[in-house]
VEXDREN-2710 file (C-alpha; in Angstrom, 1 decimal):
% VEXDREN-2710
k/r/px/py/pz
1/MET/221.7/147.6/50.9
2/ARG/222.5/148.8/47.4
3/LEU/219.8/150.7/45.6
4/PRO/219.7/152.2/42.1
5/ALA/220.5/155.9/42.0
6/THR/216.9/156.7/40.9
7/LEU/215.7/155.4/44.3
8/ALA/218.2/157.5/46.4
9/PRO/215.6/160.0/47.6
10/TRP/213.7/157.3/49.4
11/ARG/216.6/155.3/50.8
12/GLN/215.7/156.3/54.4
13/TRP/212.4/154.5/54.0
14/LEU/213.4/151.6/51.7
15/ASP/216.1/150.6/54.2
16/TRP/213.2/149.3/56.4
17/PHE/212.7/146.5/53.8
18/ASP/214.5/143.4/52.6
19/PRO/216.3/144.1/49.2
20/ASP/213.7/142.2/47.2
21/LEU/210.8/144.1/48.8
22/ALA/212.6/147.4/48.5
23/GLY/213.1/146.8/44.8
24/ALA/209.5/145.9/44.3
25/LEU/208.2/148.9/46.3
26/GLY/210.8/151.1/44.6
27/ASP/209.3/150.4/41.2
28/VAL/205.9/151.5/42.5
29/LEU/207.4/154.7/43.9
30/LEU/209.0/155.6/40.6
31/ARG/205.7/155.2/38.7
32/LEU/203.7/157.1/41.3
33/HIS/206.1/160.0/41.9
34/PRO/205.5/161.9/38.7
35/LEU/201.7/161.8/39.3
36/LEU/202.0/163.9/42.5
37/GLY/203.2/167.1/40.8
38/ALA/205.1/169.9/42.4
39/PHE/205.0/170.6/46.1
40/ARG/202.7/173.4/47.1
41/LEU/204.0/175.1/50.3
42/ARG/201.8/177.8/51.8
43/ALA/203.0/180.7/53.9
44/LEU/206.7/179.7/53.9
45/ARG/208.0/183.1/55.1
46/GLY/207.0/185.3/57.9
47/ARG/208.3/188.7/58.9
48/SER/212.1/189.3/59.2
49/GLU/213.6/189.4/62.6
50/PRO/217.2/190.3/63.7
51/GLU/219.6/187.6/64.6
52/GLY/223.1/188.7/65.5
53/ILE/225.3/191.2/63.7
54/ASP/225.8/191.3/59.9
55/ASP/228.1/194.3/59.3
56/LEU/229.1/197.9/60.2
57/ARG/227.4/200.7/58.2
58/ARG/227.5/204.5/57.9
59/ARG/223.7/204.8/58.3
60/GLY/221.4/203.5/61.0
61/SER/219.6/204.2/64.2
62/TYR/221.6/205.9/67.0
63/GLU/220.4/203.0/69.2
64/ARG/222.9/200.9/67.3
65/LEU/225.8/203.5/67.3
66/LEU/229.1/201.9/68.2
67/LEU/230.3/202.5/71.8
68/SER/233.5/204.0/70.5
69/GLU/231.5/206.7/68.8
70/TRP/229.7/207.5/72.0
71/ALA/233.1/207.7/73.8
72/LEU/234.2/210.3/71.2
73/ALA/231.1/212.4/72.1
74/ASP/232.3/212.6/75.7
75/ALA/236.0/213.3/74.9
76/ALA/235.6/215.6/71.8
77/PRO/232.1/216.8/71.3
78/GLU/233.0/219.0/68.3
79/GLU/234.6/216.1/66.5
80/PHE/231.5/214.0/67.2
81/ASP/229.3/216.7/65.7
82/ARG/231.5/217.0/62.7
83/ARG/231.4/213.3/62.0
84/ALA/227.7/213.3/62.4
85/ALA/227.3/216.1/59.8
86/GLY/229.6/214.4/57.4
87/GLY/227.9/211.0/57.7
88/GLU/231.0/209.3/59.1
89/HIS/229.5/207.6/62.2
90/LEU/229.6/203.8/62.3
91/PHE/226.4/201.8/63.2
92/LEU/225.9/198.1/63.9
93/SER/223.8/196.4/61.2
94/PRO/221.8/193.5/62.5
95/LYS/221.5/190.3/60.5
96/LEU/217.8/189.9/59.4
97/ILE/216.3/186.4/59.2
98/ALA/213.0/185.7/57.5
99/ARG/211.5/183.1/59.8
100/GLN/210.0/180.0/58.1
101/ALA/206.6/179.2/59.4
102/ASP/205.8/175.5/60.2
103/ALA/204.7/173.9/57.0
104/LEU/202.4/170.9/57.2
105/THR/201.2/168.2/54.8
106/VAL/198.3/165.9/55.9
107/ALA/197.2/162.7/54.1
108/VAL/194.0/160.8/55.0
109/PHE/193.9/157.2/53.9
110/ASP/190.6/155.4/53.2
111/ASN/190.7/152.3/55.5
112/GLY/187.3/151.0/54.5
113/PRO/186.3/147.8/52.6
114/ALA/186.7/149.4/49.2
115/GLN/190.5/149.7/49.8
116/LEU/191.2/146.3/51.3
117/GLY/193.9/144.2/49.7
118/ALA/196.0/145.4/46.8
119/PRO/195.1/149.2/47.0
120/ARG/196.8/149.2/50.4
121/LEU/200.1/148.5/48.6
122/LEU/199.7/151.9/46.9
123/HIS/198.8/153.4/50.3
124/MET/202.2/152.3/51.5
125/ALA/204.0/153.9/48.5
126/LEU/202.1/157.2/48.8
127/TRP/202.8/157.3/52.5
128/ILE/206.6/157.1/51.7
129/LEU/206.3/159.6/48.8
130/LEU/204.5/162.2/50.8
131/ALA/206.8/161.8/53.8
132/GLN/209.9/162.3/51.6
133/ARG/208.6/165.3/49.7
134/ALA/207.6/167.0/53.0
135/GLN/211.0/166.3/54.5
136/ALA/212.7/167.7/51.4
137/ALA/210.6/170.9/51.8
138/LYS/211.4/171.1/55.5
139/ALA/207.8/170.5/56.3
140/ARG/206.0/168.1/58.6
141/PHE/204.0/165.2/57.3
142/LEU/201.1/163.8/59.4
143/TRP/198.7/161.1/58.4
144/GLY/195.4/159.6/59.6
145/VAL/192.7/157.2/58.5
146/LEU/189.3/158.1/57.2
147/SER/187.3/156.3/59.9
148/ALA/189.0/158.4/62.7
149/PRO/188.6/162.1/62.0
150/GLY/191.0/164.3/63.7
151/GLU/193.5/161.6/64.8
152/LEU/196.9/162.3/63.2
153/PHE/200.2/160.4/63.5
154/GLU/203.8/161.1/62.6
155/ALA/205.4/159.1/59.8
156/ASP/208.7/158.5/61.6
157/SER/209.1/154.7/61.8
158/GLU/208.4/151.4/60.1
159/GLU/206.0/150.7/63.0
160/ARG/203.9/153.6/62.0
161/LEU/203.7/152.2/58.5
162/ARG/202.6/148.9/59.9
163/GLU/199.9/150.7/61.8
164/LEU/198.6/152.2/58.6
165/LEU/198.3/148.6/57.2
166/SER/196.4/147.4/60.2
167/ALA/194.0/150.3/60.5
168/ARG/191.3/148.8/58.4
169/THR/187.5/148.5/58.9
170/TRP/184.6/146.7/57.3
171/ARG/182.2/149.5/57.6
172/PHE/182.1/153.2/58.6
173/GLY/179.9/153.7/61.7
174/GLU/176.3/153.0/61.1
175/SER/176.4/153.3/57.3
176/ALA/176.6/150.5/54.9
177/GLY/180.2/149.4/54.5
178/GLY/182.3/151.5/52.2
179/SER/179.4/153.5/50.7
180/ALA/180.1/156.8/48.9
181/GLN/177.8/158.7/51.3
182/ALA/179.7/157.4/54.3
183/ARG/183.0/158.4/52.9
184/ALA/181.8/161.8/51.9
185/ALA/180.4/162.5/55.4
186/LEU/183.7/161.4/57.0
187/GLU/185.7/163.6/54.5
188/GLN/183.6/166.6/55.5
189/GLU/184.3/165.9/59.2
190/TRP/188.0/165.6/58.4
191/ALA/187.9/168.9/56.5
192/ARG/186.4/170.6/59.6
193/CYS/189.2/169.1/61.8
194/LEU/191.9/170.3/59.4
195/ASP/190.5/173.8/59.2
196/GLY/191.1/174.1/62.9
197/LEU/194.8/173.0/62.7
198/GLN/197.6/175.5/63.4
199/PRO/199.4/175.9/61.1
200/SER/196.9/175.2/58.4
201/PRO/198.1/172.3/56.2
202/SER/199.7/173.5/52.9
203/GLU/198.6/170.2/51.2
204/ARG/195.7/168.0/52.1
205/TRP/195.5/164.6/50.4
206/SER/192.5/162.2/50.3
207/ILE/193.8/158.7/49.3
208/GLY/191.3/155.9/48.7
209/ALA/188.5/154.9/46.4
210/PRO/187.7/157.0/43.4
211/GLY/185.2/159.7/44.1
212/ALA/183.8/163.0/42.8
213/GLY/185.6/166.3/43.4
214/HIS/189.1/166.8/44.9
215/GLY/188.5/165.4/48.3
216/LEU/190.3/167.5/51.0
217/GLY/192.4/169.3/48.3
218/HIS/194.1/166.6/46.3
219/ARG/192.4/163.3/45.6
220/VAL/194.2/160.0/44.8
221/GLY/191.6/157.5/43.5
222/ILE/192.7/153.9/43.4
223/GLY/190.6/151.4/41.6
224/ALA/190.8/148.0/40.0
225/ALA/192.0/147.4/36.4
226/GLN/193.1/144.2/34.8
227/THR/194.4/141.3/36.8
228/GLY/197.6/142.4/38.7
229/GLU/197.0/146.1/38.0
230/LEU/195.4/149.1/39.6
231/THR/194.3/152.4/38.1
232/VAL/195.5/155.6/39.9
233/THR/193.9/159.0/39.3
234/VAL/195.5/162.1/41.0
235/SER/193.2/165.2/40.8
236/ALA/193.3/168.7/42.1
237/ALA/191.8/172.0/41.2
238/SER/194.6/172.7/38.7
239/ALA/195.5/169.3/37.2
240/ARG/194.4/165.7/36.7
241/ARG/196.8/162.8/36.0
242/GLU/196.1/159.1/35.5
243/ALA/198.1/155.9/35.2
244/THR/197.8/152.2/35.4
245/LEU/200.3/150.5/37.7
246/ALA/201.4/146.9/37.8
247/LEU/201.5/145.3/41.3
248/PRO/204.4/143.4/42.8
249/ASP/204.2/139.6/42.5
250/PRO/201.8/137.9/44.9
251/ALA/204.5/136.6/47.3
252/ARG/206.1/140.0/47.8
253/ALA/202.7/141.7/48.0
254/LYS/201.5/139.3/50.7
255/ARG/204.6/140.0/52.8
256/LEU/204.2/143.8/52.4
257/LEU/200.5/143.7/53.4
258/HIS/201.3/141.5/56.4
259/GLY/204.0/143.9/57.6
260/LEU/206.8/141.4/57.2
261/PHE/209.3/143.9/55.8
262/VAL/212.4/142.1/57.0
263/LEU/212.9/138.3/57.5
264/GLN/215.7/138.1/59.9
265/PRO/218.3/135.5/59.3
266/GLY/217.1/132.3/60.8
267/THR/213.5/133.3/61.5
268/VAL/212.0/131.0/58.8
269/ALA/214.5/128.3/57.8
270/ALA/216.4/127.8/61.1
271/VAL/214.3/125.2/62.9
272/ASP/216.1/123.0/65.4
273/GLU/214.6/119.6/65.9
274/ILE/215.4/117.7/69.1
275/GLY/213.2/114.6/69.2
276/PRO/209.6/115.8/69.5
277/VAL/210.7/119.4/70.2
278/ARG/211.0/122.0/67.4
279/VAL/212.6/125.3/68.2
280/VAL/211.6/128.1/65.7
281/ARG/213.7/131.4/65.8
282/VAL/211.6/134.5/65.5
283/ALA/212.8/138.1/65.3
284/ARG/210.8/140.0/68.0
285/LYS/210.6/139.7/71.8
286/ILE/207.3/139.0/73.4
287/SER/205.7/140.3/76.6
288/LEU/205.6/138.0/79.7
289/LYS/202.5/139.5/81.3
290/GLN/199.7/138.5/79.0
291/PRO/198.9/134.8/78.8
292/PRO/199.0/133.4/75.2
293/LEU/195.6/133.8/73.4
294/LEU/194.6/130.5/71.9
295/SER/191.8/130.0/69.4
296/PRO/189.0/127.7/70.6
297/ASN/190.3/124.8/68.4
298/GLY/193.9/125.3/69.5
299/LEU/195.1/125.9/65.9
300/SER/196.2/129.5/66.4
301/VAL/197.9/131.5/69.2
302/ALA/198.5/135.2/69.6
303/VAL/201.0/136.9/71.9
304/PRO/201.7/140.6/72.4
305/LEU/205.1/142.0/71.5
306/LEU/207.3/143.7/74.0
307/ASN/207.2/147.5/74.0
308/GLU/205.1/147.5/70.8
309/HIS/201.4/148.1/69.9
310/ALA/201.4/144.8/68.0
311/ALA/201.0/141.1/68.4
312/HIS/202.3/138.0/66.7
313/LEU/199.7/135.4/65.4
314/HIS/201.1/131.9/64.9
315/ARG/199.3/129.1/63.1
316/LEU/199.9/125.8/64.9
317/ALA/198.7/123.2/62.3
318/GLY/201.1/121.1/60.4
319/ARG/204.1/122.8/58.7
320/ARG/202.6/126.2/59.2
321/ARG/203.7/126.2/62.8
322/LEU/207.3/126.5/61.5
323/GLU/206.5/129.6/59.4
324/GLU/207.0/133.3/60.2
325/PRO/204.1/134.6/62.3
326/HIS/201.6/137.1/61.1
327/HIS/202.4/140.6/62.5
328/ALA/199.3/142.4/63.7
329/PRO/199.9/146.1/64.7
330/TYR/197.2/148.3/66.2
331/LEU/196.9/152.0/66.7
332/TRP/194.8/152.2/69.9
333/SER/195.1/150.3/73.2
334/LEU/194.0/146.7/72.9
335/VAL/191.7/145.7/75.8
336/ALA/190.0/142.6/74.7
337/ALA/190.8/140.0/72.0
338/THR/189.8/136.7/70.4
339/ILE/190.9/134.7/67.4
340/HIS/188.3/134.4/64.6
341/THR/189.1/132.4/61.4
342/HIS/192.9/132.6/62.1
343/ARG/192.7/136.4/62.5
344/LEU/193.2/138.4/65.7
345/GLY/189.9/140.0/66.5
346/ALA/190.5/143.0/68.7
347/CYS/188.6/145.5/70.8
348/LEU/190.6/148.8/70.8
349/ILE/189.9/151.9/72.8
350/GLY/191.0/155.4/72.2
351/ASP/189.7/158.9/73.1
352/ARG/186.3/157.9/74.3
353/GLN/185.9/155.6/71.3
354/VAL/186.0/151.9/70.8
355/GLU/187.0/150.2/67.6
356/PHE/186.7/146.6/66.5
357/ARG/189.3/144.8/64.3
358/SER/188.6/141.7/62.2
359/LEU/185.2/141.1/63.8
360/PRO/182.6/141.0/61.0
361/GLY/179.6/143.2/61.8
362/PHE/181.4/145.5/64.2
363/ALA/183.2/148.7/63.4
364/ARG/183.5/151.5/65.9
365/GLY/181.5/153.7/68.3
366/PRO/181.5/155.6/71.6
367/LEU/183.2/153.9/74.5
368/PRO/180.8/152.5/77.1
369/PRO/181.5/153.9/80.6
370/GLN/181.3/150.4/82.0
371/LEU/184.3/149.3/80.0
372/ASN/186.9/151.0/82.2
373/HIS/189.6/148.3/81.7
374/ARG/193.1/149.5/80.7
375/PRO/195.7/147.2/79.0
376/GLU/198.5/148.5/81.3
377/ARG/196.9/146.2/83.9
378/GLY/198.6/143.5/81.9
379/ARG/195.7/141.3/80.7
380/TRP/193.5/141.3/77.7
381/LEU/189.8/140.7/78.6
382/PRO/188.3/137.4/77.3
383/MET/186.0/138.1/74.2
384/ILE/184.0/135.8/71.9
385/TRP/182.4/136.6/68.5
386/VAL/179.3/134.5/67.6
387/GLN/176.8/134.3/64.8
388/PRO/173.6/133.2/66.5
389/MET/171.6/130.5/64.7
390/ASP/167.9/130.6/64.0
391/ALA/166.5/127.8/61.9
392/ARG/163.4/129.9/61.0
393/ALA/165.4/132.8/59.7
394/SER/167.1/133.1/56.3
395/GLY/168.8/135.7/54.1
396/ARG/168.8/139.2/55.5
397/HIS/166.6/138.2/58.3
398/LYS/169.3/136.0/59.9
399/PRO/170.3/137.1/63.4
400/GLN/173.1/139.7/63.5
401/PRO/176.6/138.8/65.0
402/GLU/177.1/139.3/68.7
403/LEU/180.2/139.9/70.9
404/PHE/180.5/138.6/74.4
405/LEU/183.1/140.2/76.7
406/LEU/183.9/139.0/80.3
407/HIS/184.8/142.0/82.6
408/ALA/184.6/142.4/86.4
409/GLY/182.5/139.3/86.9
410/ALA/179.9/140.2/84.3
411/LEU/179.3/138.8/80.9
412/TRP/178.6/141.8/78.6
413/ARG/177.0/141.6/75.2
414/TRP/177.2/143.8/72.2
415/ARG/174.9/143.3/69.3
416/SER/175.9/144.6/65.8
417/GLN/172.4/145.9/65.1
418/ASP/172.7/148.3/67.9
419/ALA/172.8/151.7/66.1
420/GLY/176.3/153.2/66.3
421/LEU/177.2/150.7/69.2
422/ASP/175.3/153.0/71.6
423/PRO/176.9/152.4/75.0
424/GLN/173.4/152.1/76.5
425/THR/173.0/148.8/74.7
426/PHE/176.3/147.5/76.0
427/ALA/174.5/145.6/78.8
428/PRO/175.3/142.7/81.0
429/PHE/174.0/139.4/79.8
430/ALA/174.8/137.5/83.1
431/ARG/176.3/138.3/86.5
432/ASP/178.7/136.4/88.8
433/VAL/180.4/134.9/85.7
434/LEU/183.8/133.1/86.2
435/ALA/184.6/131.8/82.8
436/ILE/183.2/131.6/79.2
437/ALA/183.5/129.1/76.4
438/PRO/182.6/129.5/72.7
439/MET/180.2/127.0/71.1
440/HIS/180.8/126.5/67.4
441/GLU/180.9/130.3/67.0
442/ALA/177.1/130.2/67.4
443/TRP/176.6/130.8/71.1
444/VAL/178.5/131.1/74.4
445/ASP/178.3/128.9/77.4
446/TYR/179.4/130.3/80.7
447/LEU/180.3/129.2/84.3
448/ARG/178.9/131.2/87.3
449/LEU/178.5/130.8/91.0
450/HIS/175.1/132.3/91.7
451/GLY/172.7/132.0/94.7
452/GLY/174.6/129.1/96.2
453/SER/174.6/127.2/92.9
454/LEU/177.4/126.5/90.5
455/GLN/175.7/126.8/87.1
456/ILE/176.4/126.4/83.4
457/GLY/174.5/129.1/81.5
458/THR/174.2/129.6/77.7
459/SER/173.3/132.3/75.2
460/ARG/171.8/129.8/72.9
461/ASN/168.4/130.8/71.5
462/GLY/165.4/129.6/73.4
463/HIS/167.2/129.0/76.7
464/GLY/166.8/132.4/78.3
465/GLN/168.5/132.6/81.7
466/ARG/167.8/128.9/82.6
467/PRO/171.0/127.0/83.4
468/VAL/171.7/123.9/81.3
469/ALA/173.5/122.3/84.3
470/GLN/174.0/123.1/87.9
471/VAL/175.0/121.8/91.3
472/ASP/174.8/123.1/94.9
473/CYS/178.0/124.9/95.9
474/ALA/178.9/126.7/99.1
475/GLY/181.6/129.3/99.5
476/GLU/183.0/132.3/97.7
477/ALA/184.5/131.9/94.3
478/ARG/188.0/133.3/93.5
479/SER/188.3/132.1/89.9
480/GLY/187.1/129.5/87.5
481/TRP/187.7/127.7/84.3
482/LEU/185.4/126.0/81.7
483/ALA/185.9/123.7/78.7
484/VAL/183.2/122.2/76.5
485/GLN/183.4/119.3/74.1
486/ARG/181.0/117.3/72.0
487/VAL/181.4/113.6/72.9
488/LYS/179.3/110.9/71.3
489/GLY/176.7/113.4/70.2
490/LEU/176.4/114.9/73.8
491/TYR/177.8/118.1/75.2
492/ARG/180.4/117.6/78.0
493/HIS/181.1/120.5/80.3
494/VAL/184.2/120.4/82.5
495/ALA/184.5/123.2/85.1
496/ALA/186.9/124.0/87.9
497/VAL/186.2/126.7/90.5
498/GLU/188.5/127.9/93.2
499/LEU/186.6/128.4/96.5
500/ARG/187.6/130.5/99.5
501/VAL/186.7/128.3/102.4
502/GLY/188.0/127.7/105.9
503/GLY/189.9/124.6/107.2
504/HIS/192.4/124.3/104.4
505/GLY/195.2/126.7/105.4
506/GLY/193.2/129.9/105.2
507/ASP/194.5/132.3/102.6
508/ARG/197.6/130.1/102.0
509/ALA/195.5/127.4/100.2
510/GLY/192.6/127.1/97.9
511/ALA/189.9/124.4/97.5
512/TRP/189.4/123.6/93.8
513/ARG/186.2/121.8/92.9
514/VAL/186.3/120.0/89.6
515/LEU/183.1/118.9/87.9
516/GLN/182.1/117.1/84.7
517/TRP/178.5/117.3/83.3
518/ASP/177.5/115.0/80.5
519/ASN/174.5/116.5/78.7
520/GLY/173.6/118.4/81.9
521/ALA/174.0/115.5/84.4
522/VAL/176.8/115.4/86.9
523/ALA/179.3/112.6/85.9
524/VAL/182.4/113.6/88.0
525/ASP/182.7/115.7/91.1
526/PHE/185.8/116.0/93.3
527/GLU/187.9/118.4/95.2
528/ILE/191.6/119.3/95.2
529/ILE/193.4/121.3/97.8
530/LEU/196.3/123.3/96.4
531/PRO/198.7/125.8/98.2
532/SER/198.4/129.3/96.8
533/GLU/201.8/129.0/95.2
534/TRP/200.4/126.8/92.5
535/LYS/199.1/128.5/89.3
536/VAL/196.1/126.9/87.6
537/ILE/195.9/127.9/84.0
538/GLY/193.0/125.8/82.8
539/VAL/191.2/122.4/82.8
540/ASP/191.9/119.1/81.0
541/ALA/188.8/117.5/79.5
542/PRO/189.9/114.4/77.7
543/ARG/187.4/112.4/75.8
544/ASP/188.6/109.2/77.5
545/GLY/189.5/109.6/81.1
546/GLY/188.6/111.9/84.0
547/PRO/188.9/115.7/84.1
548/ALA/191.9/117.4/85.7
549/LEU/193.4/120.8/86.6
550/ILE/196.3/122.0/84.5
551/ALA/198.7/124.0/86.7
552/ILE/202.2/125.3/87.0
553/ASN/204.0/124.1/90.1
554/PRO/205.2/126.4/92.9
555/ASP/208.8/126.8/91.6
556/ARG/207.5/127.5/88.1
557/THR/209.6/124.8/86.4
558/ALA/206.9/122.2/85.5
559/LEU/203.4/121.9/84.1
560/LEU/201.2/119.2/85.6
561/SER/197.8/117.6/85.1
562/LEU/196.2/117.2/88.5
563/GLY/193.4/114.6/88.4
564/GLU/191.2/113.0/91.1
565/LYS/193.6/110.0/91.5
566/GLU/196.9/110.9/89.7
567/ARG/199.3/113.7/88.9
568/ARG/201.0/113.7/85.6
569/THR/203.9/115.9/84.4
570/LEU/203.2/117.4/81.0
571/TYR/206.3/119.6/80.6
572/ARG/209.5/120.4/82.4
573/SER/211.2/123.7/81.7
574/ALA/214.8/124.8/82.2
575/ALA/213.5/128.4/82.5
576/ARG/210.9/129.5/85.0
577/LEU/207.4/129.6/83.5
578/SER/205.4/132.9/83.6
579/VAL/201.9/132.5/82.2
580/GLY/199.9/129.9/80.2
581/SER/196.7/129.1/78.5
582/VAL/194.7/125.9/77.5
583/ALA/192.5/125.2/74.5
584/GLY/190.7/122.4/72.9
585/GLY/189.8/120.7/76.2
586/GLY/193.6/120.4/77.0
587/GLU/194.7/119.3/73.5
588/THR/196.8/122.4/73.1
589/ILE/198.6/124.3/75.8
590/ALA/200.7/127.5/75.4
591/LEU/203.2/128.8/77.9
592/ILE/205.6/131.7/78.1
593/ASP/208.8/131.4/80.1
594/LEU/211.0/134.0/81.7
595/ASP/213.4/133.7/78.8
596/GLY/210.7/135.2/76.6
597/ARG/210.0/131.9/74.7
598/LEU/206.5/130.8/73.6
599/VAL/206.2/127.1/74.3
600/VAL/203.3/125.2/72.6
601/LEU/202.4/121.7/73.7
602/HIS/200.5/119.8/71.0
603/GLU/198.3/116.8/71.9
604/ARG/199.0/117.3/75.7
605/GLY/202.7/117.4/75.2
606/ALA/203.2/114.6/72.6
607/SER/205.1/117.2/70.5
608/ILE/206.4/120.6/71.4
609/THR/207.1/123.8/69.4
610/ILE/209.2/126.5/71.0
611/TYR/209.2/130.0/69.5
612/ALA/212.4/131.7/70.7
613/GLY/212.2/135.4/70.3
614/GLY/214.7/136.8/72.8
615/GLU/214.2/137.9/76.4
616/GLY/210.8/139.2/77.6
617/ASP/209.9/142.0/80.0
618/GLY/210.0/140.2/83.3
END
C-alpha cells in the first residue's frame, strides 16, 4: 500500500487497514500528533557496567594488567619494576555501557457511555500514536480500559485494537452510567495500580470524556462539537492544547468502529447463486465446536472464530444476509451468550470478575462461585435477557431487566438492581431444568423434569413456581428442547425430552418423548426411539402440522425432520455436519460442517445461505 511520506512513521499500523481507511485514519493521526507534545522518558539510564574490551591503556587496575606484563615480572623482575616506575605497563580497558532501564508508557481509555460512538475513532488514533512514539523511544506501551483497573494489554496486533473497540460498557459498577464521580473513582484506583508497577510508567495517559485536572498525568478530553466534528483537549501540568477535528465520512467511520479494517477480495461482492442456494465468501475461519447462536426470531446468527477471542454476527433478513458480518471481539473469556436487538450479548469472565456486553442494565461485578463454567469446554451457556412487564408500574418504577442463565441443570437469575451484582444474589430460579425459551423479551419459559412430571414453568409475573403445563413422565432425562409460539392468540409449547429407559437398546438408544401443549392442554404426545448415533439439535413446531424432532443422521451427511408419522429430509451435505441450532420454531436452522462452513436454512430449507470461511478446527 502506498502512503504519503507524512504517514511513514505509522505505516506499521496503517498496513492493517484497507487504503481508503488508512487514508481517513491517517488524516486524524496527522491532526492529533502535534497535540501530544514531546515524549517524556523517565530514568532512561542506570549505572555503567563493563561489556567487553574497549582499548589498551597505560593506566588501570593491576587486576586488568596484560598477561605478557606478568610474564615479564617472572622473567626479568628489574625490567618489570622499571616499566612500572616509568608508567609503561599496559592495562586492559573495559568497554562501559550505560544500561537503559525499561521505559513504560500506559494509556487508560474511558470505555463508558460518554465515549460511545464517534469518540472511539479518536481512541483508535491515539492508541496508534502512543504505540508508535513509545516504539521510537525504545519503550513499552501498554493500555487498559477505565472499567477494569490494573488490567493492561500489549499493543502488538490489529486484534488488540479490535479488543479496544469492543471493550465498552453502559455503566461503571453500581454508579450511574458515565457519571463524573464514577470516572474519578476509577481513575484513583488506576493511579494506585500504576504506582505499584515496576518500572514506574514514564507517561500516564487518561483518554476519555473531558474532566477536571490532568487525570493520571496527561488527560485527553474528547467531546462533541458541531456535526461531524469532535473537540480534543490535551492537558498536563506543563501545557494545554486544543483542537477541533473533522471525523471520517460515516461509511468509513462505521467500518472502523465495527473492526472491519480489511474487506478481503470476494467477501462482500462474491456471492455465488445456485438455485435457492447462495454461497457468501467471508474472510475468517470459524470454530466447529460451538453450535451457531441464533436469535429467538431467527434473524441473526453468531459463530465464534477459530483461534480468536471474537465472533461473527450475521444478519439473516433480506439482502443483509449477503453482507459482511459484524466482527465482535472480546477481551475476557466468553462463557454465556445471547442475541439482543441484533447485537451479541455476552457474559465474560476474567480474574474473579464477570462483565456483561451489550446487555442493558448490566455492567460488571464479582464472579459468582457457582459459575464455574469455562469456555474451553467448547460450549457457550444459554442465556436470555428480559425486561419484565408490570402493567401497574411506570417510569422509573418499572421492573429492572433480568438475566437468565442455564447452567448444570439449574436456571439462574441475575437482577440488575442487585448492588454490584453481588454473587449472593446470583441464585437459582428453578432446578432440574432442561431447556429455556424467551418470551417476547419479557419473560422466560422453561422445560424441566421434576418429581416425576414433565413441566413447563415460567418467570412471568404472577405465576410463581406453578407450572403452566405438565404431564406425568417416568424415567431419567438426558437432554431436552423447547420451542414456544403464539398461534391464533394462544401459546403453543413444543417440547422434546430424551429419557434414559430400559428395553430400547440400553445405552445405545434413547427414547425421545415429543409433546405439544396448546394453551396448557396436551394436544400431541408421542415417542420416537433413536439410536445414540443420531444428533438431535432442536424441535420443529410448525403452525400447521405436527411437531417433530430436528436431527442430524448417524453419518452426519443429512438433516431430517422426524415426526410421529413421517421423516423428511431438510438438507443434504457433501461435507460431514458438526453442530447445529434451531430457532423460530424450526423456521431457521443453522449448521456448521467439517469444512468450516456456516449453513443457514431459511423457511425450513426453502432457501439456503452458506457462509464459506475456510476450514474449521475439527
